[in-house]
C-alpha positions in Angstrom: -3.7 -9.6 -38.2 -4.2 -7.9 -34.9 -4.5 -8.8 -31.2 -8.3 -8.7 -31.4 -8.4 -11.4 -34.0 -6.0 -13.6 -32.0 -8.2 -13.1 -28.9 -11.3 -14.2 -31.0 -9.5 -17.2 -32.4 -8.2 -18.4 -28.9 -11.7 -18.0 -27.5 -13.2 -20.2 -30.2 -10.6 -22.9 -29.6 -11.0 -22.9 -25.8 -14.8 -23.0 -26.0 -14.8 -25.5 -29.0 -17.8 -23.6 -30.3 -18.4 -20.3 -32.2 -21.7 -19.8 -30.4 -20.2 -20.1 -26.9 -17.2 -18.0 -27.8 -19.5 -15.3 -29.3 -21.5 -15.2 -26.2 -18.4 -14.8 -24.0 -17.0 -12.1 -26.3 -20.4 -10.3 -26.5 -20.4 -10.6 -30.3 -22.9 -12.0 -32.8 -21.9 -15.4 -34.1 -21.8 -14.2 -37.8 -19.4 -11.3 -36.8 -17.1 -13.8 -35.0 -17.2 -16.2 -37.8 -16.3 -13.5 -40.3 -13.4 -12.3 -38.1 -11.9 -15.8 -38.0 -12.4 -16.3 -41.8 -10.6 -13.0 -42.4 -7.8 -14.1 -40.1 -7.4 -17.3 -42.1 -7.4 -15.4 -45.4 -4.7 -13.0 -44.1 -2.3 -15.8 -43.0 -3.0 -18.0 -46.0 -4.1 -21.3 -44.4 -7.1 -22.8 -42.5 -6.9 -22.7 -38.7 -10.1 -24.6 -37.9 -11.9 -27.7 -39.3 -15.6 -26.9 -39.0 -18.6 -29.2 -38.9 -22.2 -28.8 -37.9 -21.5 -30.3 -34.5 -18.0 -29.2 -33.6 -14.9 -27.1 -34.3 -11.4 -28.5 -34.1 -7.9 -27.2 -34.9 -6.3 -28.1 -38.2 -2.7 -29.3 -38.0 -1.4 -25.8 -38.9 -4.0 -24.3 -36.5 -2.5 -26.3 -33.6 0.9 -24.7 -34.1 -0.7 -21.3 -34.7 -2.7 -21.6 -31.5 0.4 -22.3 -29.3 2.1 -19.2 -30.7 -1.1 -17.1 -30.4 -1.3 -18.0 -26.7 2.3 -16.8 -26.2 1.8 -13.6 -28.1 -1.4 -12.8 -26.2 0.3 -13.4 -22.9 3.2 -11.0 -23.9 0.7 -8.4 -25.0 -1.2 -8.6 -21.7 2.1 -8.2 -19.8 2.9 -5.2 -22.0 -0.5 -3.6 -21.1 0.4 -4.0 -17.4 3.8 -2.5 -17.9 2.3 0.4 -19.9 -0.1 1.1 -17.1 2.7 1.1 -14.5 4.8 3.5 -16.7 1.8 5.8 -17.1 1.0 5.8 -13.4 4.5 6.4 -12.0 2.9 9.0 -9.7 0.3 6.5 -8.5 2.8 4.1 -6.9 1.7 0.6 -6.0 3.9 -2.3 -4.8 2.9 -5.9 -4.8 5.2 -8.3 -2.7 5.0 -12.0 -2.3 6.2 -13.1 1.2 6.6 -16.1 3.5 5.3 -15.8 7.0 8.8 -15.7 8.6 9.7 -12.5 6.7 6.7 -10.5 7.9 8.5 -8.9 10.9 11.6 -7.6 9.1 9.7 -6.7 5.9 7.4 -4.4 7.9 10.6 -2.6 9.2 11.8 -2.2 5.6 8.4 -0.7 4.6 8.5 1.7 7.6 11.9 2.9 6.6 11.0 3.1 2.9 7.9 5.2 3.6 10.3 7.9 5.0 11.6 8.3 1.4 8.7 7.4 -0.9 4.9 7.7 -0.9 3.2 4.4 -1.9 -0.5 4.6 -2.5 -1.0 0.9 -1.9 0.9 -2.2 -0.7 -0.2 -5.7 -1.7 1.3 -8.4 0.5 0.6 -12.0 -0.6 1.8 -15.2 1.2 3.2 -17.5 -1.4 4.5 -20.9 -0.4 5.2 -23.3 -3.3 7.9 -23.0 -5.9 5.2 -23.2 -8.7 3.2 -20.4 -7.1 6.3 -18.2 -6.8 7.1 -18.7 -10.5 3.5 -18.0 -11.6 3.2 -14.9 -9.4 6.2 -13.3 -11.1 5.7 -14.5 -14.7 2.0 -13.5 -14.6 2.9 -10.1 -13.1 0.9 -10.6 -10.0 3.9 -9.5 -7.8 6.8 -7.2 -8.4 9.0 -9.3 -6.2 8.8 -12.4 -4.0 10.6 -13.4 -0.8 10.9 -17.1 -0.6 13.0 -20.0 0.8 12.3 -22.1 -2.2 15.4 -22.9 -4.4 14.3 -21.6 -7.8 16.1 -21.9 -11.2 14.3 -20.3 -14.1 15.6 -18.6 -17.2 13.1 -15.7 -16.8 13.8 -15.0 -13.1 16.5 -13.3 -11.1 17.2 -15.1 -7.8 19.3 -13.2 -5.2 20.3 -14.6 -1.8 19.3 -12.4 1.1 20.4 -14.5 4.2 20.7 -17.9 5.7 19.1 -19.0 8.9 18.6 -22.1 11.1 15.5 -23.9 12.1 14.9 -24.1 15.8 13.1 -26.2 18.3 10.3 -24.2 19.9 8.2 -25.4 23.0 6.6 -24.2 26.1 9.2 -22.5 28.3 8.7 -25.2 31.0 9.0 -28.2 28.7 11.1 -31.1 29.9 13.2 -31.0 26.7 14.9 -27.8 27.9 16.4 -29.7 30.8 18.4 -31.8 28.3 21.8 -30.4 27.1 22.4 -30.7 23.4 18.8 -31.7 22.4 18.8 -34.4 19.7 16.1 -35.5 17.3 15.6 -38.8 19.2 14.9 -36.6 22.3 12.2 -34.8 20.3 10.6 -37.9 18.8 8.4 -39.0 21.8 6.6 -35.7 22.1 3.4 -34.5 20.3 4.6 -32.5 17.3 2.9 -29.5 15.5 4.0 -29.1 11.9 3.3 -26.6 9.1 1.0 -27.7 6.3 1.9 -29.0 2.9 3.6 -26.5 0.7 6.1 -25.3 3.3 9.7 -26.1 2.5 10.3 -26.1 6.3 7.9 -29.1 6.6 10.0 -31.0 4.0 13.2 -30.2 5.8 11.9 -31.5 9.1 10.7 -34.8 7.7 14.0 -35.3 5.8 16.0 -34.7 9.0 14.1 -37.3 11.0 14.0 -39.8 8.1 17.8 -39.5 7.8 18.1 -40.8 11.4 15.4 -43.4 10.9 13.1 -41.6 13.3 9.4 -40.8 13.0 7.3 -37.9 14.3 4.2 -38.0 16.4 2.4 -35.3 14.3 -0.8 -34.3 16.1 -1.4 -31.0 14.3 -0.8 -29.7 10.7 -1.2 -26.0 10.7 -1.0 -23.3 8.0 0.3 -20.4 10.0 3.3 -20.2 12.4 1.3 -17.8 14.5 -1.3 -20.6 15.2 1.5 -23.1 15.9 2.9 -20.8 18.6 -0.5 -20.4 20.2 -0.9 -24.2 20.4 2.6 -24.5 21.8 2.0 -21.8 24.4 -0.9 -23.9 25.7 1.5 -26.9 25.9 -0.3 -28.9 23.2 2.9 -29.9 21.4 6.3 -28.7 20.2 7.5 -27.6 16.8 10.5 -26.6 14.6 10.3 -23.1 13.1 12.7 -20.6 11.3 15.2 -18.8 13.5 14.2 -15.2 12.6 10.5 -16.0 13.2 11.4 -17.4 16.7 13.5 -14.4 17.4 10.6 -12.1 16.7 8.2 -13.8 19.1 7.3 -11.8 22.2 5.7 -14.4 24.4 7.2 -15.3 27.7 5.5 -18.7 27.6 7.7 -19.8 24.7 11.3 -20.7 24.4 13.5 -21.9 21.5 16.8 -23.7 21.1 19.0 -24.3 18.1 19.3 -27.9 16.8 22.4 -29.5 15.2 21.3 -30.9 11.8 22.4 -30.0 8.3 18.7 -30.2 7.3 17.9 -27.3 9.6 19.6 -24.6 7.6 17.8 -22.7 5.0 18.3 -19.7 2.7 15.8 -16.9 2.0 15.9 -15.4 -1.5 14.5 -12.3 -3.3 13.1 -13.2 -6.7 12.1 -10.9 -9.6 11.2 -11.2 -13.2 14.0 -10.5 -15.7 11.6 -9.3 -18.4 9.3 -7.0 -16.5 9.7 -3.3 -16.6 10.8 -2.2 -13.1 9.6 1.2 -12.0 12.0 3.4 -10.1 10.0 3.0 -6.8 10.2 -0.8 -7.1 14.0 -0.6 -7.6 14.3 1.7 -4.7 12.3 -0.7 -2.5 14.6 -3.6 -3.5 17.6 -1.4 -2.6 16.1 -0.9 0.9 15.8 -4.6 1.4 19.4 -5.2 0.5 20.4 -2.2 2.8 18.4 -3.7 5.6 20.5 -7.0 5.3 23.7 -5.1 4.8 24.2 -6.4 1.3 25.4 -4.8 -1.9 22.7 -4.5 -4.5 23.7 -6.9 -7.4 24.5 -5.2 -10.7 22.6 -6.9 -13.5 
């Protein structure tokens, strides 16, 4: 048995047809059929129930198929790791980020470039918990920066920092004349909120629901940058992460801290436990921890 045979078998199952699988694999149908027959002979039991109209898994084939999927995925991951080991001199770094980290991560990259030469950086914005997990387990990213609380047996999750969520509005907004702004003060004004997938969005709704208040949401927007542009033109107000607010260089905008337990969040660095980590990736992670004045955790 070899990986090629498993690949052929999985393709037949997924396409539910020898002819369709053969076409995708660029094989003749007899060659593919012979390969599957040989695989069945090697393992000692039938994998497929064949008829003139269809192909379906046998009971034993169903179990074998699930294991074959796992093995093929592990093999594909090993191929990626092997390529990274081989190309240590051709250094690439793929990082998943949330928008609020883009200002400080650029400073980390600038400092890191003084010590290492990276041929290519890939920065991907990743929002949902599911996408963070998939990006790491499928080897799309070496590391991900996220504010999602993640518990997964195959991932390392390390706390970087905590921050508050802040009210942000046009500098001349009437709210800033009120001492100790409350959520009920915010409620009457047009609100601009981040789109589905942002944990910040969930925190905002939870805070208002806890006080039996609703929001007058007039805009749902994917990027904080666009939210700020709308606010600067006095089209509404919003609540955004502290570090993002601090990075804004726009005299038309002003932000204030709000008193709510829902308006605290933590940003984490998440990596895969099982993936080979090249020295240049480990060094980059060290630079992130140094930037935040943290000790690098010992695994």
